[in-house]
Every structure is written in structure tokens, then in C-alpha cells.
C-alpha positions in Angstrom: 21.4 9.7 -12.4 19.8 6.8 -10.5 19.4 9.0 -7.4 17.3 11.5 -9.4 15.1 8.8 -10.8 14.6 7.2 -7.4 13.7 10.6 -5.9 11.2 11.3 -8.7 9.6 7.9 -8.2 9.5 8.4 -4.4 7.7 11.8 -4.9 5.2 10.3 -7.3 4.4 7.4 -4.9 4.1 9.9 -2.0 1.6 12.0 -4.0 -0.3 8.8 -4.7 -0.4 8.0 -1.0 -1.9 11.4 -0.3 -4.5 10.9 -3.0 -5.4 7.5 -1.5 -5.7 9.1 1.9 -8.1 11.6 0.5 -10.2 8.8 -1.1 -10.3 7.0 2.3 -11.6 10.2 4.0 -14.1 11.1 1.3 -15.1 7.7 -0.2 -18.8 7.4 -0.9 -19.0 3.8 0.3 -16.9 1.1 2.0 -15.8 -0.5 -1.3 -14.0 2.7 -2.3 -12.3 2.8 1.1 -11.2 -0.8 0.8 -9.7 -0.2 -2.6 -7.9 2.9 -1.4 -6.4 1.0 1.5 -5.2 -1.8 -0.8 -3.7 0.7 -3.1 -2.0 2.4 -0.2 -0.4 -1.0 0.7 0.9 -1.3 -2.9 2.3 2.3 -2.7 4.1 1.6 0.6 5.6 -1.6 -0.9 6.8 0.4 -3.8 8.4 3.0 -1.5 10.1 0.3 0.5 11.5 -1.2 -2.6 12.8 2.2 -3.9 14.3 2.9 -0.5 16.0 -0.6 -0.5 17.5 0.2 -4.0 18.7 3.6 -2.8 20.3 2.1 0.4 21.6 -1.0 -1.5 20.4 -3.5 1.1 17.9 -6.4 0.9 16.3 -5.9 4.3 13.7 -3.5 2.8 12.8 -6.1 0.2 12.0 -8.6 2.9 10.0 -6.0 4.7 8.1 -5.3 1.5 7.3 -9.0 1.1 5.9 -9.1 4.7 3.8 -6.0 4.1 2.5 -7.5 0.9 1.4 -10.7 2.7 -0.3 -8.8 5.6 -1.9 -6.4 3.2 -3.4 -9.1 1.1 -4.8 -11.0 4.1 -6.2 -7.8 5.7 -7.9 -6.8 2.4 -9.6 -10.2 2.1 -10.6 -10.2 5.8 -12.1 -6.7 5.6 -14.0 -7.5 2.4 -15.4 -10.7 4.1 -16.4 -8.7 7.1 -18.2 -6.1 5.0 -20.0 -8.8 2.9 -20.9 -11.3 5.6 -20.6 -9.6 8.9 -18.0 -12.0 10.2 -14.5 -13.1 9.1 -14.4 -16.7 10.2 -17.4 -18.9 9.4 
């Protein structure tokens, strides 16, 4: 039963990734693209956690934590670049 639930969740998150990819391609401005990229990072983290549950190992949880940290820093850096023109003052 848990395999069916994991498969359903993985399909839902994969569809969400495709919708975010569409938003990146057709976003009217850069703020929409930044939000779509941040949401894609969250969806990838969820997929890694689901895969880690399915495989029964903790390596994927650690990878999800690393991607979460890098995703946060990259979102903040990209927003600062859009707002100010440089990342480091």
C-alpha cells in the first residue's frame, strides 16, 4: 500500500515540476521565474525524500538537506542580483 502512495505522490510532484518548468519558460517577469525556480527546488526535495522512503536509506535525506541549503542561497542571491545589480556589496 505504501508503494502505491509513494508512486502517486511522485507522479503529483513530477507534474508540478512540469508546470513550474512551463512557468519559467512563459513567466511574464523575472519575479515569476524566481518563484518558479524556488518551487522547483522544493519539488525536487520532496521527490528525493519520497525516493529515500521508498529505498529505505538516509542518503537521500542528506542530499535533500544539501539541495535545500543551496536552493535557499541561490534564490536569495538571484533576488539580490535582480534588485541591486550585484550580489555582494
